[in-house]
Backbone bond lengths (Angstrom), bond angles and torsions (degrees), N, CA, C in turn:
res aa  C-N    CA-C-N  psi(-1)  N-CA   C-N-CA  omega(-1)  CA-C   N-CA-C  phi
1 M - - - 1.480 - - 1.520 110.43 -
2 Q 1.311 115.19 -43.44 1.465 118.74 -179.87 1.516 110.80 -68.92
3 R 1.388 115.23 -36.06 1.463 118.32 177.01 1.518 111.07 -62.26
4 R 1.351 116.31 -40.75 1.455 119.56 -179.69 1.516 110.39 -63.74
5 R 1.325 118.15 -40.42 1.469 120.81 179.01 1.524 111.08 -64.46
6 R 1.366 115.29 -42.65 1.474 117.30 179.67 1.518 111.03 -64.14
7 R 1.382 115.03 -36.69 1.457 118.23 179.29 1.522 110.91 -64.73
8 K 1.346 116.91 -43.90 1.471 120.40 179.05 1.520 111.48 -63.73
9 S 1.343 115.99 -39.57 1.459 119.71 179.85 1.512 110.80 -64.18
10 R 1.363 115.10 -40.52 1.471 119.16 179.92 1.521 110.92 -67.60
11 N 1.355 114.67 -39.64 1.479 118.08 179.18 1.539 110.64 -64.31
12 R 1.339 115.19 -37.31 1.455 119.23 -179.93 1.534 110.27 -64.64
13 R 1.346 115.83 -40.63 1.465 119.26 179.28 1.526 111.24 -65.67
14 I 1.310 115.86 -37.62 1.469 120.07 178.32 1.522 110.86 -63.94
15 V 1.370 115.23 -42.92 1.468 119.42 178.99 1.529 110.61 -63.13
16 I 1.359 115.32 -43.90 1.467 119.67 -179.75 1.525 110.24 -62.37
17 L 1.377 115.60 -42.92 1.460 119.51 179.93 1.526 110.74 -63.41
18 Y 1.338 114.94 -41.25 1.470 119.31 179.19 1.525 110.89 -62.69
19 L 1.348 115.56 -42.24 1.462 119.65 179.27 1.529 111.13 -64.31
20 L 1.345 115.78 -38.33 1.465 119.55 178.78 1.530 110.84 -64.42
21 I 1.354 116.20 -43.87 1.474 120.04 179.00 1.518 110.65 -63.52
22 L 1.345 115.87 -44.18 1.463 120.22 179.89 1.530 111.25 -61.42
23 G 1.337 116.66 -42.08 1.468 121.04 179.14 1.516 111.83 -63.22
24 T 1.356 113.95 -40.03 1.467 118.18 179.47 1.525 111.48 -63.71
25 V 1.354 115.28 -43.33 1.474 120.23 179.49 1.524 110.67 -61.97
26 I 1.331 116.87 -43.79 1.461 121.09 179.67 1.534 111.12 -62.58
27 Y 1.312 116.96 -42.80 1.463 122.18 -179.16 1.527 111.54 -62.85
28 I 1.360 115.28 -46.86 1.475 119.32 179.45 1.512 110.93 -62.14
29 G 1.322 116.24 -40.35 1.462 119.99 179.33 1.514 112.36 -63.33
30 S 1.338 116.50 -40.48 1.472 119.40 179.64 1.518 111.67 -66.26
31 Q 1.352 117.03 -35.27 1.457 120.38 179.09 1.519 111.66 -67.86
32 R 1.330 115.60 -35.75 1.473 118.75 177.33 1.517 111.27 -66.23
33 L 1.310 115.59 -38.60 1.467 119.41 178.77 1.524 111.62 -64.46
34 K 1.326 116.71 -34.20 1.471 121.04 178.89 1.523 111.26 -73.76
35 T 1.330 115.37 -38.14 1.460 119.96 -174.57 1.516 112.25 -73.47
36 K 1.304 118.54 -37.55 1.455 122.41 -174.55 1.525 113.42 -59.72
37 P 1.338 120.07 -48.15 1.467 119.21 177.56 1.516 112.84 -59.41
38 N 1.352 117.10 -39.13 1.466 119.78 179.55 1.516 110.92 -63.27
39 Q 1.365 116.03 -37.84 1.446 119.10 178.77 1.527 110.81 -65.31
40 E 1.337 115.88 -40.23 1.461 119.84 179.19 1.531 111.53 -64.30
41 I 1.347 115.90 -40.53 1.464 120.16 176.81 1.512 110.77 -61.95
42 S 1.342 115.79 -43.18 1.450 120.42 -179.69 1.525 110.83 -61.83
43 Q 1.355 116.40 -41.17 1.450 120.81 179.16 1.523 110.93 -64.22
44 N 1.338 117.45 -39.64 1.461 121.53 179.49 1.527 111.71 -64.47
45 I 1.341 115.73 -40.84 1.458 120.61 178.58 1.518 110.25 -62.18
46 T 1.351 115.73 -44.48 1.448 120.07 -179.95 1.519 111.18 -61.24
47 Q 1.345 116.87 -42.13 1.454 120.57 178.93 1.527 111.60 -63.32
48 T 1.338 117.93 -37.70 1.455 121.76 179.01 1.523 111.08 -66.98
49 E 1.334 116.45 -41.51 1.456 120.45 -179.41 1.523 111.46 -66.92
50 K 1.331 117.39 -25.68 1.456 121.17 -179.21 1.521 111.93 -94.42
51 K 1.311 116.50 19.53 1.457 122.03 178.63 1.521 110.14 -57.85
52 P 1.336 119.65 133.10 1.470 121.34 -177.89 1.521 112.23 -56.77
53 I 1.328 117.36 141.91 1.455 122.49 -177.83 1.517 111.71 -61.41
54 E 1.344 116.97 -34.36 1.446 118.60 -175.97 1.524 112.77 -64.97
55 N 1.322 118.28 -16.01 1.460 120.91 179.48 1.522 113.12 -89.97
56 I 1.347 117.19 -1.68 1.455 121.08 -179.48 1.529 108.96 -91.16
57 N 1.309 116.41 131.97 1.467 121.16 -178.06 1.518 109.93 -75.16
58 T 1.359 117.37 120.91 1.465 121.64 -179.86 1.526 111.03 -117.96
59 S 1.314 116.36 20.29 1.465 119.27 -175.61 1.515 112.74 -66.00
60 N 1.328 118.04 -21.35 1.464 120.91 -179.05 1.517 112.58 -99.92
61 T 1.322 116.82 10.54 1.462 120.41 179.24 1.517 110.27 -62.67
62 T 1.333 116.92 135.60 1.469 121.07 -178.45 1.518 112.22 -119.39
63 G 1.345 116.99 22.31 1.452 120.40 178.84 1.514 111.56 -76.26
64 N 1.350 115.53 -170.07 1.449 119.79 -177.43 1.516 112.67 -66.04
65 S 1.372 117.61 -27.08 1.451 120.39 -176.82 1.515 112.15 -74.93
66 Q 1.312 118.72 -23.92 1.450 122.17 178.60 1.520 109.21 -131.49
67 R 1.339 115.98 128.97 1.452 120.70 -178.59 1.513 109.53 -125.48
68 N 1.315 115.33 150.13 1.456 119.79 177.42 1.521 110.31 -68.52
69 Q 1.318 115.00 138.91 1.459 119.83 177.05 1.527 110.19 -78.36
70 I 1.323 116.23 138.52 1.457 121.70 177.47 1.527 107.54 -109.15
71 N 1.304 116.75 115.09 1.457 121.02 -176.44 1.529 113.19 -101.95
72 D 1.312 117.15 8.32 1.460 121.48 -179.77 1.533 109.79 -78.51
73 W 1.319 116.95 112.38 1.471 120.37 -177.92 1.519 112.34 -60.15
74 K 1.331 116.82 -25.63 1.462 121.08 -178.90 1.523 111.92 -68.97
75 L 1.339 117.16 -18.28 1.462 121.55 -177.73 1.519 112.34 -106.98
76 A 1.319 117.18 16.22 1.465 120.09 178.25 1.530 109.96 -54.49
77 L 1.332 115.49 124.06 1.466 120.57 -175.63 1.524 109.55 -100.29
78 V 1.313 115.55 114.31 1.460 121.71 177.81 1.521 107.83 -123.76
79 N 1.328 115.93 118.63 1.469 121.26 179.36 1.522 108.83 -157.06
80 H 1.324 117.16 -164.96 1.464 120.63 -177.37 1.531 112.08 -59.08
81 D 1.319 116.83 -30.52 1.465 121.08 -176.45 1.521 113.68 -99.96
82 N 1.318 117.31 -8.22 1.464 121.27 -177.13 1.528 109.73 -133.09
83 K 1.323 115.54 100.80 1.457 120.05 -177.90 1.527 111.42 -79.43
84 L 1.320 114.47 157.15 1.450 120.90 174.55 1.527 108.21 -61.69
85 P 1.335 118.80 127.48 1.472 120.76 -179.39 1.527 111.47 -57.43
86 E 1.328 115.75 145.19 1.456 120.55 -179.03 1.528 111.85 -61.33
87 D 1.329 116.33 -32.93 1.468 120.58 -176.37 1.533 112.45 -95.56
88 Y 1.342 116.70 15.40 1.467 119.82 -178.09 1.528 110.34 -67.40
89 E 1.316 115.62 124.66 1.467 121.44 179.75 1.525 109.38 -107.25
90 L 1.316 114.96 136.23 1.454 119.83 -174.76 1.523 110.08 -135.31
91 E 1.320 114.98 129.73 1.463 120.70 175.10 1.518 107.61 -110.37
92 L 1.328 116.41 120.45 1.454 121.95 -173.99 1.521 111.79 -102.57
93 A 1.326 114.56 156.07 1.468 121.81 173.82 1.520 107.39 -135.23
94 N 1.305 115.98 153.68 1.471 121.06 -175.16 1.521 113.05 -80.71
95 I 1.335 115.04 132.05 1.462 121.39 168.68 1.521 108.21 -81.69
96 D 1.324 113.98 -45.50 1.467 122.35 175.00 1.525 106.75 -148.46
97 N 1.313 117.03 -159.08 1.467 119.97 -176.76 1.526 113.28 -69.08
98 L 1.325 117.37 -21.42 1.461 120.79 -175.17 1.521 114.32 -111.99
99 R 1.301 117.50 -34.08 1.453 121.07 -168.84 1.520 111.89 -107.43
100 K 1.346 113.60 145.79 1.466 119.76 -177.06 1.529 110.45 -130.36
101 F 1.332 114.55 160.97 1.472 121.48 -177.68 1.524 107.46 -147.63
102 D 1.328 116.22 161.55 1.466 120.55 177.03 1.534 109.67 -55.90
103 S 1.319 116.85 127.01 1.469 121.33 -174.90 1.527 112.60 -62.72
104 R 1.336 117.12 -23.97 1.464 120.22 -179.03 1.522 112.72 -75.09
105 A 1.323 117.07 -15.18 1.468 120.45 -175.85 1.519 113.26 -127.03
106 I 1.323 117.53 0.68 1.472 119.00 -174.09 1.529 112.36 -67.22
107 S 1.315 117.86 -30.35 1.467 119.36 179.56 1.520 110.81 -64.44
108 E 1.359 117.47 -38.82 1.467 120.68 177.93 1.528 111.17 -66.30
109 L 1.322 116.27 -38.24 1.470 120.42 178.15 1.525 110.76 -63.25
110 K 1.313 116.50 -46.88 1.470 120.34 -178.99 1.527 111.19 -65.86
111 E 1.332 117.12 -39.95 1.468 120.60 178.56 1.522 110.67 -63.57
112 M 1.340 116.89 -38.10 1.461 119.99 -179.75 1.531 110.60 -66.53
113 I 1.313 117.43 -44.08 1.467 120.57 179.46 1.526 110.55 -63.31
114 E 1.312 116.21 -40.91 1.467 120.26 178.03 1.519 110.90 -63.09
115 A 1.340 116.15 -38.89 1.464 120.10 179.82 1.523 111.44 -65.98
116 V 1.344 116.59 -39.50 1.461 120.30 177.20 1.526 110.13 -59.75
117 R 1.308 115.77 -48.40 1.472 120.76 -178.35 1.523 111.43 -68.21
118 H 1.325 116.59 -33.42 1.465 120.00 178.12 1.529 110.98 -63.10
119 D 1.347 115.91 -29.98 1.469 120.76 178.72 1.531 112.25 -85.17
120 G 1.328 116.34 14.37 1.462 120.17 173.38 1.514 115.24 89.06
121 I 1.352 117.60 6.26 1.470 120.54 179.41 1.527 107.21 -102.65
122 T 1.288 115.91 95.76 1.467 120.50 -172.91 1.530 113.59 -91.84
123 N 1.333 116.86 -17.76 1.473 119.04 -177.24 1.530 111.62 -86.75
124 I 1.314 115.77 63.47 1.458 121.45 174.23 1.520 108.23 -139.77
125 W 1.332 115.91 135.56 1.458 121.04 178.19 1.534 108.95 -154.81
126 V 1.304 115.84 163.82 1.462 121.37 178.91 1.517 108.76 -88.07
127 Q 1.324 115.28 115.44 1.467 120.07 179.45 1.528 110.55 -85.31
128 S 1.339 116.74 -38.11 1.460 120.89 -179.55 1.526 109.11 -153.18
129 A 1.327 116.61 143.53 1.463 121.14 178.04 1.529 108.23 -135.67
130 Y 1.336 117.45 -112.84 1.466 119.07 179.46 1.526 110.78 -68.37
131 R 1.332 114.55 139.25 1.459 121.55 172.73 1.521 108.59 -130.45
132 D 1.310 117.37 135.89 1.459 118.24 173.79 1.529 108.86 -79.03
133 E 1.304 116.62 170.41 1.462 121.00 -173.33 1.527 112.29 -64.72
134 S 1.308 117.54 -34.36 1.469 120.04 -178.85 1.521 110.85 -66.27
135 L 1.331 117.11 -41.34 1.467 120.55 177.44 1.523 110.24 -66.78
136 Q 1.326 116.94 -40.25 1.450 120.61 178.87 1.531 110.88 -62.30
137 E 1.315 115.79 -40.70 1.467 120.30 179.20 1.522 110.76 -65.14
138 K 1.323 117.32 -40.43 1.466 121.27 179.07 1.530 110.99 -63.12
139 L 1.346 116.34 -46.00 1.463 120.15 179.33 1.524 110.91 -62.50
140 F 1.321 116.34 -39.30 1.467 121.22 -179.58 1.524 110.55 -65.26
141 N 1.316 117.10 -47.62 1.471 120.87 -179.13 1.527 111.84 -68.48
142 D 1.320 116.61 -36.48 1.470 119.78 178.00 1.523 111.38 -62.51
143 K 1.338 115.39 -38.40 1.461 119.28 179.97 1.527 110.97 -68.66
144 I 1.303 116.87 -37.95 1.464 120.65 176.21 1.522 110.01 -61.37
145 A 1.327 115.34 -45.02 1.473 119.95 179.65 1.526 111.10 -62.50
146 E 1.326 116.87 -36.94 1.467 120.70 178.94 1.521 111.11 -62.47
147 Y 1.328 116.79 -44.36 1.466 120.10 179.05 1.531 111.06 -66.85
148 M 1.317 116.46 -36.43 1.461 119.49 -179.59 1.525 111.15 -67.62
149 R 1.329 116.94 -34.37 1.470 120.08 175.95 1.523 111.42 -64.45
150 K 1.325 115.73 -23.23 1.462 120.41 178.64 1.529 112.03 -88.15
151 G 1.333 116.20 6.60 1.463 119.84 175.19 1.516 115.46 101.51
152 K 1.313 118.83 3.40 1.456 121.27 179.73 1.528 110.14 -81.50
153 S 1.332 115.25 148.40 1.460 118.83 173.00 1.526 108.48 -71.19
154 R 1.340 116.81 165.99 1.461 118.67 -179.07 1.529 111.12 -61.96
155 E 1.326 116.30 -39.95 1.463 120.37 179.17 1.526 110.93 -63.70
156 E 1.329 117.26 -44.44 1.463 121.53 178.04 1.527 110.74 -64.56
157 A 1.347 115.39 -42.18 1.463 119.92 -179.15 1.529 110.89 -63.95
158 R 1.309 116.67 -40.07 1.474 120.30 179.70 1.534 110.90 -66.01
159 K 1.318 115.68 -41.54 1.462 119.92 179.19 1.524 111.31 -62.65
160 L 1.324 116.55 -43.02 1.464 120.97 178.58 1.536 110.99 -66.97
161 T 1.319 116.23 -38.04 1.467 120.75 -179.68 1.527 110.99 -63.85
162 L 1.334 116.89 -39.58 1.471 120.81 -179.02 1.530 112.75 -62.23
163 Q 1.327 116.51 -18.71 1.455 120.31 179.02 1.521 112.37 -79.58
164 V 1.348 115.83 -17.04 1.463 118.83 -176.43 1.528 113.55 -125.18
165 I 1.339 116.91 -24.54 1.466 120.92 179.23 1.529 109.11 -136.19
166 N 1.303 116.49 130.02 1.460 120.36 178.77 1.525 111.41 -84.74
167 E 1.308 114.66 153.92 1.459 120.45 175.26 1.535 110.08 -67.70
168 P 1.335 116.98 160.95 1.472 119.43 174.92 1.533 111.35 -54.76
169 K 1.307 116.14 142.17 1.472 125.60 -178.36 1.522 113.32 74.30
170 T 1.342 117.56 -1.76 1.466 119.52 175.03 1.519 111.29 -118.78
171 S 1.328 116.19 7.52 1.464 120.73 -179.50 1.525 110.66 -102.39
172 E 1.312 115.76 139.67 1.463 120.08 176.73 1.525 112.08 -65.51
173 H 1.310 116.81 -21.36 1.462 119.55 177.36 1.531 110.92 -67.73
174 N 1.339 116.89 -28.92 1.465 120.52 174.09 1.518 111.05 -70.76
175 L 1.329 115.48 -23.27 1.468 121.75 179.93 1.522 112.17 -76.49
176 G 1.333 116.30 -27.06 1.456 120.48 178.85 1.514 114.64 86.25
177 L 1.346 116.85 11.34 1.463 120.62 -177.93 1.527 112.87 -117.72
178 A 1.323 116.38 9.75 1.469 120.64 -179.16 1.520 110.03 -116.93
179 V 1.318 114.90 149.02 1.457 120.42 -179.50 1.532 109.27 -140.18
180 D 1.331 116.16 136.19 1.466 122.58 174.34 1.517 108.34 -104.13
181 F 1.334 116.29 129.35 1.464 120.61 -179.68 1.527 111.17 -100.47
182 N 1.328 114.60 141.94 1.470 123.28 172.20 1.522 112.06 55.13
183 Y 1.324 116.57 -145.32 1.448 120.37 -179.67 1.527 109.43 -80.53
184 V 1.318 114.96 141.06 1.462 119.16 -176.83 1.530 109.52 -81.99
185 N 1.317 115.91 81.62 1.464 121.27 174.67 1.527 108.98 -156.30
186 E 1.325 115.09 161.88 1.458 120.66 -173.72 1.521 113.23 -68.23
187 E 1.317 117.23 -14.18 1.465 119.93 179.56 1.523 111.94 -66.78
188 F 1.328 115.65 -13.51 1.460 118.64 177.52 1.530 111.19 -60.65
189 D 1.345 117.36 -29.87 1.468 118.92 -178.93 1.526 113.12 -73.25
190 E 1.332 116.65 -0.98 1.464 120.74 175.73 1.527 111.75 -99.29
191 T 1.320 116.52 1.08 1.467 120.51 -176.74 1.526 111.00 -92.88
192 K 1.327 115.11 160.30 1.459 120.70 175.83 1.520 111.17 -67.86
193 A 1.328 116.19 -29.82 1.461 119.97 178.06 1.523 110.53 -61.69
194 F 1.338 116.58 -43.91 1.464 120.61 178.88 1.533 110.71 -63.99
195 E 1.322 115.91 -43.02 1.460 120.78 178.63 1.528 110.51 -59.83
196 W 1.323 116.81 -41.39 1.461 121.48 179.21 1.532 110.30 -64.64
197 L 1.318 116.60 -43.39 1.464 120.80 -179.68 1.529 111.31 -62.77
198 Q 1.303 116.52 -40.45 1.460 119.67 178.59 1.531 111.73 -59.87
199 E 1.309 115.78 -36.77 1.466 120.31 -176.80 1.527 113.44 -85.66
200 N 1.321 117.49 -27.98 1.461 119.48 -168.82 1.524 116.69 -126.33
201 A 1.323 118.82 -13.64 1.468 120.68 -173.38 1.528 112.51 -58.95
202 E 1.319 117.70 -33.94 1.463 120.05 -179.05 1.524 112.18 -61.54
203 D 1.333 117.51 -27.60 1.459 121.02 178.71 1.526 112.15 -67.56
204 Y 1.328 116.19 -13.53 1.467 121.55 178.49 1.531 110.97 -114.80
205 G 1.340 115.65 6.13 1.466 120.17 175.34 1.512 115.42 90.86
206 F 1.338 118.67 15.84 1.462 121.19 -177.24 1.526 111.84 -111.94
207 I 1.332 114.65 147.72 1.472 121.08 176.03 1.522 109.44 -129.79
208 L 1.331 115.82 154.60 1.461 121.42 170.31 1.522 106.25 -71.22
209 R 1.308 116.44 113.19 1.468 119.98 -168.91 1.527 113.65 -75.31
210 Y 1.327 117.42 -44.47 1.463 120.29 -174.60 1.526 110.49 -115.95
211 R 1.315 114.34 86.45 1.456 121.53 -178.08 1.524 111.20 -76.41
212 Q 1.320 115.32 154.08 1.461 120.77 -178.90 1.527 111.60 -67.71
213 D 1.320 116.88 -35.16 1.465 120.42 -178.16 1.525 113.14 -86.02
214 K 1.332 117.55 5.13 1.469 121.01 -179.74 1.523 112.14 -121.82
215 E 1.326 117.09 15.54 1.466 120.71 -176.63 1.523 112.33 -60.50
216 D 1.328 117.08 -33.82 1.460 119.60 -179.14 1.523 111.99 -69.43
217 I 1.323 117.45 -18.02 1.470 121.91 179.79 1.529 110.93 -97.13
218 T 1.337 116.56 -47.16 1.469 120.32 -178.29 1.526 112.00 -74.93
219 K 1.344 116.46 -23.20 1.473 122.55 -175.75 1.527 111.64 63.51
220 V 1.321 116.34 23.47 1.463 122.68 178.32 1.521 108.52 -129.79
221 D 1.322 116.63 137.39 1.462 120.74 179.18 1.534 110.52 -63.09
222 Y 1.291 114.77 156.25 1.465 122.54 179.31 1.528 111.43 -51.44
223 E 1.336 116.55 127.42 1.462 122.35 178.93 1.531 110.00 -132.98
224 P 1.313 117.92 88.87 1.466 120.43 -178.19 1.531 113.25 -65.39
225 W 1.307 116.85 -18.44 1.464 121.21 -178.50 1.528 113.48 -85.54
226 H 1.328 117.35 -14.23 1.467 122.07 -171.93 1.535 110.56 -96.58
227 W 1.325 115.72 115.50 1.459 121.46 -178.81 1.523 109.92 -122.73
228 R 1.323 115.05 143.14 1.467 120.63 -172.60 1.529 110.65 -122.85
229 Y 1.327 115.49 135.58 1.469 120.29 176.60 1.528 109.46 -82.86
230 V 1.352 115.86 127.77 1.468 121.96 176.75 1.526 111.77 -131.17
231 G 1.328 116.94 -1.78 1.463 120.48 -175.91 1.522 110.48 95.48
232 V 1.311 116.19 149.49 1.472 121.19 -174.12 1.522 111.99 -59.94
233 E 1.316 116.99 -50.75 1.474 120.32 -176.96 1.519 111.38 -59.78
234 N 1.328 116.74 -46.12 1.464 120.31 179.69 1.524 111.79 -65.95
235 A 1.328 116.97 -41.26 1.466 120.60 -179.07 1.531 111.24 -60.21
236 K 1.307 115.82 -45.48 1.470 119.62 -179.67 1.527 111.10 -64.83
237 E 1.333 116.86 -39.16 1.463 120.01 -179.11 1.523 111.28 -71.47
238 I 1.308 117.74 -39.17 1.469 121.27 177.39 1.522 110.26 -60.09
239 N 1.320 116.31 -44.43 1.469 119.88 179.44 1.526 111.52 -68.71
240 R 1.319 116.16 -38.00 1.467 119.53 179.48 1.527 110.74 -63.12
241 L 1.322 115.94 -40.29 1.461 121.54 -179.07 1.531 112.36 -82.08
242 D 1.335 116.63 -6.59 1.466 122.35 -179.14 1.528 110.66 58.01
243 M 1.325 115.75 50.07 1.459 122.10 -177.17 1.522 111.21 -118.19
244 C 1.328 115.58 162.34 1.451 121.15 165.27 1.522 107.47 -96.50
245 L 1.310 117.69 175.05 1.463 119.93 -174.39 1.526 112.32 -63.47
246 E 1.329 117.63 -38.91 1.467 120.18 178.65 1.524 111.08 -59.04
247 E 1.320 116.35 -44.66 1.460 120.38 179.97 1.525 111.22 -65.29
248 Y 1.316 116.22 -40.54 1.469 120.82 -177.22 1.527 111.26 -66.98
249 V 1.328 116.65 -41.59 1.469 119.70 178.42 1.521 110.25 -63.69
250 E 1.340 117.15 -43.30 1.454 120.67 177.40 1.529 111.17 -63.26
251 Y 1.314 116.32 -39.30 1.475 122.28 177.94 1.523 110.51 -59.94
252 L 1.326 117.66 -43.38 1.458 121.39 -179.53 1.529 111.23 -71.72
253 Q 1.316 117.79 -34.36 1.448 121.09 -179.58 1.521 112.27 -67.02
254 K 1.323 115.70 -30.33 1.466 119.37 -179.14 1.519 111.72 -84.48
């Protein structure tokens, strides 16, 4: 009788042990099934994060390496660093018998001059407007020769000339959108005509191109007589932002 009880007790322990082992195996198996999908997800995420750079679209990048194109002809930037394009086409119209201007903007120029005179300021006239490249080259070389006659070396004379006259294809006068008023000297900023232009020129699309406080940016000495057509909307915005044309073009590109 006692042997039978011990046998049953031992069998019960064996069954319990077997059930414990079976439960452990089932539990471990279920944990592996849960872990494996998470590992696969983690691997997929890692593969996505390591996607090659060349497959990423950068067409909308606005950093220094990529800039927005400006297609507004009124904002064409011509200076020491930006030459007139070889394929630039220009249609001119007469201001008077001698001087010409871009035909797309000449009506605004004439209206502005008429408005100045209508306000009783009659001493204003166009001294220079469009220049072809040959005339620009002559003026540039003549200025170099003038400095050399004063004792400057050719290199010094050229450097000084670049501060007041641009080389061919780098002058706004070759662009046909710039106009010089009256005598080409700084005394023009003491006239009523200059005062009127400062207050009203933007209403006709013109800006003072080479400001005294922007010489370090334009690389051109102050020219109160030199005014540039950029269009009414652009002129007002340039003045509002207190910028020169170089700054405004860069602002729009970014």
